[in-house]
Backbone bond lengths (Angstrom), bond angles and torsions (degrees), N, CA, C in turn:
res aa  C-N    CA-C-N  psi(-1)  N-CA   C-N-CA  omega(-1)  CA-C   N-CA-C  phi
1 M - - - 1.447 - - 1.584 104.41 -
2 L 1.227 114.20 132.50 1.501 116.85 171.89 1.506 109.91 -82.29
3 T 1.395 112.84 146.57 1.475 118.90 174.99 1.584 102.99 -91.59
4 A 1.282 110.14 168.15 1.457 123.28 178.66 1.494 106.01 -57.61
5 N 1.353 120.66 -48.46 1.475 127.44 -175.53 1.587 108.19 -59.58
6 T 1.300 112.58 -41.62 1.504 120.53 -173.29 1.581 106.13 -70.49
7 R 1.262 114.39 -46.42 1.589 121.11 179.04 1.625 107.43 -59.90
8 L 1.385 114.32 -45.25 1.420 116.17 -177.99 1.472 110.44 -64.31
9 S 1.325 121.02 -38.61 1.522 127.32 175.40 1.397 112.37 -60.69
10 E 1.282 119.51 -45.14 1.535 126.85 176.85 1.475 103.98 -59.90
11 T 1.283 118.55 -52.26 1.456 118.44 -173.57 1.514 114.34 -58.78
12 F 1.366 113.24 -44.32 1.575 116.16 177.32 1.442 108.03 -67.07
13 A 1.350 122.85 -40.33 1.460 121.27 -178.31 1.511 109.94 -63.92
14 A 1.366 116.64 -37.77 1.451 118.72 -179.75 1.475 113.78 -66.15
15 L 1.500 113.44 -34.47 1.446 115.96 -174.90 1.556 109.94 -92.79
16 A 1.313 119.01 11.19 1.415 123.37 -176.72 1.493 109.85 -80.57
17 D 1.279 120.54 -7.71 1.472 128.05 -179.32 1.499 112.22 -105.91
18 P 1.334 116.36 124.19 1.566 118.06 -177.34 1.579 115.63 -56.76
19 T 1.362 110.30 -32.72 1.501 116.34 178.12 1.572 110.15 -61.94
20 R 1.296 110.17 -48.34 1.477 116.27 -176.79 1.521 111.72 -66.73
21 I 1.379 120.46 -41.70 1.343 124.26 174.89 1.613 110.23 -58.56
22 A 1.225 118.13 -40.70 1.488 124.93 179.86 1.542 108.37 -62.43
23 I 1.399 113.05 -41.20 1.462 116.87 176.15 1.473 118.97 -60.69
24 V 1.359 108.95 -44.32 1.481 120.78 179.79 1.530 106.81 -64.10
25 E 1.283 118.93 -47.48 1.483 126.18 -178.21 1.615 109.38 -58.49
26 R 1.318 110.70 -48.26 1.484 113.40 -179.74 1.510 113.50 -64.60
27 L 1.328 116.48 -42.29 1.540 116.09 173.81 1.413 115.49 -60.97
28 A 1.365 114.97 -35.44 1.514 118.57 177.93 1.466 113.10 -67.34
29 R 1.299 116.15 -40.28 1.385 126.68 -179.58 1.630 115.55 -75.39
30 E 1.327 116.06 -41.47 1.413 119.24 -173.50 1.551 114.28 -114.96
31 G 1.245 121.05 -8.77 1.431 123.16 175.19 1.552 108.55 91.24
32 D 1.389 115.03 -166.42 1.386 122.53 -170.23 1.561 109.70 -58.96
33 R 1.313 117.61 141.39 1.403 124.51 174.67 1.620 111.68 -142.17
34 T 1.382 111.94 157.99 1.443 114.09 171.42 1.484 110.76 -80.28
35 A 1.442 115.07 164.16 1.369 118.53 175.42 1.610 114.25 -54.74
36 G 1.309 114.38 -40.15 1.360 121.01 -175.40 1.577 110.29 -66.30
37 E 1.352 117.41 -35.99 1.503 124.28 177.43 1.495 107.39 -68.04
38 L 1.358 115.72 -40.26 1.535 119.56 -179.32 1.516 109.78 -64.48
39 A 1.356 112.96 -35.53 1.561 115.68 -175.56 1.476 112.23 -73.51
40 E 1.368 120.23 -26.42 1.407 123.00 -174.59 1.498 120.09 -39.60
41 P 1.369 116.16 -48.57 1.501 115.74 -174.94 1.507 115.01 -80.87
42 F 1.341 115.72 -1.57 1.541 116.61 -173.66 1.489 106.25 -110.78
43 A 1.303 114.97 144.51 1.422 124.12 177.70 1.617 106.52 -96.56
44 I 1.378 113.24 61.02 1.398 116.43 176.79 1.621 104.85 -135.92
45 S 1.276 113.70 170.75 1.504 121.39 -179.16 1.510 114.86 -70.19
46 K 1.296 116.48 164.76 1.439 113.83 174.83 1.536 111.03 -73.93
47 P 1.329 121.14 -33.96 1.375 118.02 173.27 1.576 114.34 -59.83
48 A 1.281 113.74 -36.10 1.479 118.66 176.52 1.544 112.30 -62.23
49 I 1.349 115.17 -43.46 1.473 116.95 176.66 1.510 112.03 -64.73
50 S 1.362 116.22 -40.59 1.423 120.67 174.59 1.524 112.92 -56.35
51 R 1.267 115.64 -42.16 1.543 116.32 174.92 1.466 114.49 -61.40
52 H 1.360 115.36 -41.28 1.488 120.18 177.62 1.550 110.13 -62.18
53 L 1.305 117.87 -46.21 1.442 125.29 177.93 1.505 109.26 -57.26
54 A 1.398 120.26 -45.41 1.353 121.77 179.96 1.506 116.26 -65.85
55 V 1.285 114.94 -34.00 1.530 120.86 171.79 1.595 110.67 -63.26
56 L 1.327 113.96 -48.61 1.434 116.06 177.66 1.542 115.25 -62.96
57 E 1.359 116.59 -37.83 1.432 120.69 179.44 1.584 107.50 -71.68
58 R 1.248 124.04 -40.49 1.517 123.10 173.97 1.554 113.44 -59.22
59 A 1.381 112.47 -33.55 1.423 112.44 175.69 1.576 114.70 -81.73
60 G 1.245 113.36 -3.15 1.474 117.27 174.30 1.555 110.87 84.63
61 L 1.345 115.74 14.06 1.501 115.37 -177.89 1.513 113.17 -86.39
62 I 1.259 117.79 -25.81 1.429 121.94 177.57 1.619 112.99 -125.88
63 E 1.323 118.67 166.79 1.365 120.47 171.17 1.530 110.79 -142.52
64 R 1.273 119.11 147.28 1.504 123.92 177.13 1.488 104.83 -99.35
65 K 1.397 112.97 140.11 1.375 122.32 173.20 1.471 107.87 -135.43
66 V 1.446 111.91 144.10 1.474 116.03 -179.72 1.551 107.87 -96.85
67 D 1.401 109.34 124.38 1.446 120.57 178.83 1.656 104.85 -118.89
68 R 1.271 111.57 96.63 1.536 117.96 -175.48 1.361 109.47 59.18
69 Q 1.419 121.65 -112.68 1.437 128.60 -177.44 1.573 108.04 -92.14
70 W 1.362 117.87 -11.39 1.542 117.94 -174.54 1.435 112.88 -98.25
71 R 1.234 111.83 145.39 1.491 115.29 169.42 1.521 106.31 -102.26
72 R 1.367 115.11 115.44 1.470 121.04 -177.60 1.575 106.25 -97.77
73 I 1.328 111.48 142.81 1.406 119.53 178.71 1.585 108.66 -109.90
74 S 1.251 119.56 132.52 1.492 124.50 178.84 1.476 109.56 -129.39
75 I 1.259 112.35 155.99 1.564 120.93 174.48 1.492 107.61 -84.18
76 R 1.349 115.61 148.18 1.411 120.56 175.25 1.497 108.44 -110.86
77 P 1.340 113.74 93.58 1.465 118.38 -173.46 1.476 115.60 -58.20
78 Q 1.363 118.70 -29.78 1.433 123.49 -179.60 1.553 109.26 -65.57
79 A 1.349 116.66 -27.37 1.526 117.63 175.62 1.487 112.40 -63.16
80 L 1.318 119.09 -31.97 1.426 124.58 -175.28 1.566 108.12 -82.38
81 S 1.263 120.58 -12.63 1.406 123.71 -177.35 1.546 111.81 -69.00
82 G 1.420 112.62 -36.26 1.565 114.19 175.78 1.522 108.47 -67.66
83 L 1.228 117.97 -39.32 1.458 118.14 174.99 1.513 117.01 -61.03
84 A 1.323 115.11 -42.44 1.498 121.44 172.65 1.539 112.65 -61.42
85 D 1.276 113.68 -40.11 1.523 118.35 -178.63 1.513 109.45 -63.11
86 W 1.431 112.55 -43.73 1.527 119.05 -171.94 1.625 103.19 -65.91
87 I 1.379 114.36 -47.34 1.476 120.06 -175.62 1.583 109.06 -60.72
88 D 1.374 117.54 -43.60 1.521 121.36 173.44 1.522 110.27 -52.67
89 T 1.375 115.24 -49.72 1.471 119.01 -173.28 1.587 106.42 -61.73
90 Q 1.394 116.15 -48.38 1.477 115.30 174.10 1.411 116.27 -57.89
91 R 1.237 119.81 -39.84 1.512 121.21 178.25 1.581 114.31 -62.30
92 R 1.351 114.45 -41.62 1.379 118.26 176.22 1.523 113.92 -63.88
93 F 1.363 115.10 -46.02 1.432 123.69 176.62 1.568 111.53 -57.20
94 W 1.288 116.48 -50.45 1.447 114.07 -176.07 1.477 112.44 -77.13
95 S 1.289 120.41 -27.34 1.462 121.43 178.85 1.536 107.61 -71.58
96 G 1.307 121.68 -37.31 1.341 123.74 174.77 1.519 113.82 -67.66
97 S 1.274 112.59 -40.83 1.549 116.28 178.23 1.500 113.33 -67.21
98 L 1.288 115.74 -36.73 1.480 118.99 -178.14 1.499 108.84 -78.06
99 D 1.306 121.85 -28.43 1.514 128.93 170.51 1.460 109.70 -58.32
100 R 1.355 114.92 -54.21 1.415 120.61 174.81 1.516 117.52 -55.71
101 L 1.255 115.04 -43.99 1.442 121.90 177.83 1.455 110.22 -63.57
102 E 1.337 119.45 -42.89 1.425 124.77 -179.64 1.641 110.07 -60.55
103 R 1.258 113.44 -47.33 1.515 123.59 176.26 1.535 110.60 -55.25
104 L 1.407 112.05 -45.92 1.440 114.93 178.15 1.401 117.62 -66.03
105 L 1.370 114.57 -38.45 1.525 117.37 176.86 1.508 116.00 -73.10
106 E 1.345 116.67 -19.16 1.441 117.81 172.88 1.490 116.68 -81.75
107 E 1.396 117.48 -12.68 1.434 120.87 177.85 1.514 108.54 -73.02
108 P 1.420 113.71 145.57 1.534 113.84 172.80 1.521 108.55 -61.98
109 E 1.343 115.10 153.21 1.425 116.59 -177.62 1.463 116.59 -62.77
110 G 1.357 116.64 -30.87 1.415 117.32 176.32 1.564 119.35 -63.45
111 N 1.406 116.04 -21.81 1.456 119.54 -176.33 1.499 109.44 -92.43
112 R 1.337 118.27 -7.79 1.543 117.84 179.04 1.555 111.99 -76.46
113 T 1.342 111.83 140.24 1.509 118.54 -178.93 1.413 110.84 -109.93
C-alpha cells in the first residue's frame, strides 16, 4: 500500500519531465486520446512515448481503457487532487509564516521579545 507521501513523490517525479507535463495538459484539455495521438506533437520514438505513459500510469495520473480495438488513455483528475491539497497546505503555511514575519518586522525594535 502506498502512503500519501509516496504517492505525492511519484506524482512530482512523473511531472518532472516536460513531455509528461505536456501529455497530462493535453489530456486535461482535449480528453481521451490514443498513444499515437499523444505522440504526434513530439519528435520522439513510440517506445519513448510508451515509457512516458508508463511513468504517468504508475504515478496514477492516467489510465488506459480498451475501446474496441483502441486503447484510449485518459487523465485521472482525482490523482491530481492530492497534489493540489499539498500545494494548498504549503501555500497556507508560507502565507501565514510570511504574514507573521511582516508583522514582526513592522514592530519597533524595543517592542520585540
